[in-house]
N, C-alpha and C positions, 0 to 999 in steps of 0.2 A: 505495499500500500505506499503510495507516494503522499506524503503529507506536506502540505505548504504553509507556513507560518508567517503571516504577514500582519501589518499595522491594521487595525479596524478602520473601516471608513464608514461616514456618515449614513450611507445607503445600506450598510450591514446592521444598523440599529434594531430593525424589526425581527431580522432572523436570529441575532443574538439573543434578543429578548426571550425568543422561543427555545432556544438551546438551552440557556440558562434555566428556564423554567422546567423544561424535560429532564435536564441533569440531576435537578435537585428534588424532583417530583417524589421519589420514594426514599429520599434520604431521611432517617430518623434523626439526626442531629442537625436539623435545620428548621428555620421559622418559615420556609418556603417564600421568602420574601427577595431573594437574592438577586432576581431580575428587576425588580423594582429599585433596589439598591443600585445596581449599576446605572440606571436612568438618572437617579438623583446624583451620583458623583460625576457623570458626564456634565453636570451642570455646575459643580462646585469648583471653587478656586484650585483646589488641591488635584484637579484632574491633569493628567500628563498624557495627551493623545498619543505619543510615541509607545506608551507603556499599557496600551489597550489592544491586544493582541488576538487574532483569530486562526484557527487552525482550519484548512480546507483540504477535502480529498474530492478529486474530480469536480471542483469547481463548488463544491457544497460545503457550507460552514458547518463544522461538527464539534467545534470546541472555541474555548474562549478563557482568557486570562485577563486580569486587571491589576495593576499596581498603582497605588494612589497616594500621594504625599501625606504624610503625617508628621508630627513633631513629638520629640521626647523632651519634656520638661525637667530639668535638672531642678530639683525641688530645693538644693542649697543655694545655688547661684542664681536660679530663676532664668537661665539661658535655655533657649530653645535649640534643639538639634534636629536638623531635618533627617527623616529616614522615609521608608515606604511601607504600605500595608499590602499584603497579598490577600485579595478578596473581590470577586471569587475565581476559583478555577472551575471550570465546567465543560464536560465533554457529553456528548448524546449518549444515551444507554448503549445502543448497539455498538458503539466505539470504545466504550470504556475498558479498561484492563489491557490495552493494547499499546501503551506507551504514549499516548497523545497527551494526556494531560502532563505528564513528566516532560515531554518536549517543549509544551507551552512554558511551563515552569522555568525551565532551562533558559528558553529563548527570553522570557522576560527579564531573568537575571542578568543575562548577556547585554541586553538593551540599557538596562538600569545601570550596569557598569559603564557602559559606553558614553551615557548621560553624565557620569560623575557621582551617582548615588552611592552610599557606603553601606547601607544596611538595609534589611527588610525584616518586617514583623509580621507574623501569621498566627491566627488563632485556628487551630486544625488537629486532625488526627496525630496523636504522639507516636504512632507506629509508621506514619508514611512521610512526613516532613524532614525526619533526621537523615534519610539518604540523600538529600540536597544540601547537607551540612547544617540544618537548622539545630539550634540547641535551645533548651529552655530560657526563657528570657530573664528569669531571676538570676540566673549564672551570670548576666552582665550587668545586674542590679536594675533591670528594667522592669517595671509592674503595668499591670492594667488599670484602667479607671473603673472598672467593674469586677465582680466576682467570677472567676475562671480558674478550673484546675491549672495548676502550675505546668502539669506535663503537655497540656494543649497551648499554652502561651509560648511561643518560640521566636527565635530571632537568628538572623543570618548575616554575618559578615560578608560584604561583598568584594572586599578587599582586605589585606592584612591589615589588623588591627581597626576595622571599620567602625568599631563600637568603643574603641579605647578612649577612656575618659568620658562615654556617655553613659549616664545611668539616670532613672527618674521614671516619672509616668508618661505612658503614651498617651497624646492628645490626639484623638481623632476628629476628622472634620464632622462638623454637625450633621452632614447628609447620612453619617452612618447610624444617626439616632431618630431620625424625623419619620 
């Protein structure tokens, strides 16, 4: 199967909406609102169009990933450190477990590095994201603004020492909570 990963285009929005909805339809650990979240994030200042990627097979969009800018507030110095949030990664059910989600995640990491970002935060499956290099966020001194099991709150350094000297509370764009 020949998978092409490319930047999402505005004309892709309706198809991506459906892909995300179908991908999370039977997911137990979901509020089933991910497709609406992406619509909100696209209209937020934190949206980086180059980090909104689709996966295509034979011209059909079958997967999606989004990295959105967030801040990590150092509670001592009150300085904000720029980072990214990975949410969501979605693959149509018929294409799941074939490496497409992994390819999307890796492509998003590569593009983020190219754009100069140093880290990514994700809330996700504790047994899935470590294969990409994610570690528990609290091991970097990073916490979430809400209750979440520490094994599901993870961070990734996109470059050597990408989180060196960065610690504190993740500040998500308001679109995550609307």
